ROLOMAR-971318 format. One record per residue: x, y, z of N, C-alpha, C in turn. Coordinates in pm, whole numbers, padded with zeros to 5 digits, always signed. Last residue first. Example, Ala and Ser with C-alpha at 12.3 -4.5 7.8 and 13.67 -1.06 7.14 Angstrom:
<sites>
+01285-00225+00708+01367-00106+00714+01290+00003+00787+01319-00569+00780+01230-00450+00780+01320-00330+00780
</sites>
This chain:
<sites>
-00959+01051+01877-01003+00950+01779-01093+00848+01846-00859+01383+01905-00936+01274+01965-00983+01179+01855-00561+01546+01928-00658+01495+01832-00728+01378+01897-00383+01824+02024-00457+01707+02073-00563+01670+01971-00066+01920+01910-00209+01934+01896-00276+01808+01947+00201+01853+01924+00148+01947+02023-00001+01969+02014+00228+01666+01719+00305+01791+01715+00246+01896+01808-00043+01522+01834+00029+01530+01708+00096+01665+01698-00164+01299+02049-00101+01431+02051-00008+01438+01931-00458+01129+02074-00336+01138+01997-00287+01282+02005-00645+00918+02289-00600+01052+02251-00471+01042+02172-00697+00645+02284-00804+00738+02313-00769+00881+02271-00629+00337+02138-00581+00475+02155-00699+00568+02175-00689+00040+02324-00718+00127+02210-00670+00268+02241-00652-00096+02555-00569-00134+02442-00592-00049+02319-00784+00003+02764-00852-00106+02694-00772-00152+02572-00718+00217+02940-00638+00095+02935-00712-00025+02874-00830+00462+02929-00903+00361+03005-00838+00223+02996-00634+00607+02780-00683+00656+02909-00750+00547+02992-00364+00598+02611-00472+00501+02636-00526+00530+02775-00221+00813+02382-00262+00796+02521-00379+00699+02527+00065+00880+02185-00064+00815+02198-00095+00794+02345+00234+01134+02007+00219+01058+02130+00077+01002+02135+00472+01244+01781+00337+01190+01794+00332+01105+01920+00696+01375+01645+00641+01415+01774+00495+01374+01783+00760+01280+01398+00862+01269+01503+00804+01298+01640+00613+01293+01172+00564+01203+01277+00666+01186+01387+00511+01529+00959+00623+01501+01049+00571+01418+01166+00307+01615+00809+00360+01482+00778+00478+01444+00865+00268+01867+00907+00157+01773+00915+00207+01630+00894+00484+02020+00848+00480+01963+00982+00366+01863+00998+00433+02113+00595+00539+02013+00610+00532+01946+00747+00236+02308+00643+00200+02182+00576+00306+02073+00588+00226+02450+00960+00306+02440+00839+00271+02307+00771-00051+02591+01099+00025+02467+01086+00098+02470+00953-00117+02849+01329-00104+02807+01190-00013+02685+01184-00330+02811+01606-00195+02822+01554-00194+02779+01408-00564+02972+01807-00540+02893+01688-00398+02918+01639-00586+03150+02009-00568+03010+02048-00541+02921+01927-00643+03399+01915-00506+03375+01958-00481+03229+01994-00831+03463+01634-00829+03390+01760-00685+03357+01797-00874+03783+01501-00811+03652+01490-00802+03589+01628
</sites>
């Protein structure tokens, strides 16, 4: 088992209390989304 993978509780997927957005190139669009500690690229 890969130690870098964390199991996600299905209830935490819908928890939007800890969502951060990052605009890296300042074009007004979201470049990175940090969702409950997970980095999601959009």
